[in-house]
C-alpha positions, 0 to 999 in steps of 0.5 A: 496541498495534492503532488502533481508529479512522480518526484512529490510523490515519490520522494513522499513515500521514500521520506514521510513515515507510512500510517501504521496500517501500511507498516502491519501490511509491508505495503512498499510502492513500486510504481506510479504515474500521475498523468496515467492515473494509477499506481503498483505497489504490495503488500506482505500477507503475514502469517496472522493474516491467515484463516482458518482456511489458511488463506488471507482474512478478506479483512486483511485484503479489503485494508490492503484495497483501502490501503492502495486507494 
């Protein structure tokens, strides 16, 4: 069943267990608007995600984008 309102989505994020990948990246929902078609979220860039150049490895960035979609 697709969620149709902001409240349904926010309730799902608040009360359901997140997928393991979301937990690993510390996914946090900031806000969303079903009517306007946008969502704001954030992830924690952990030390373990860094490449030798000390920036977040591209695979983790891609996973964050994928998780947000």
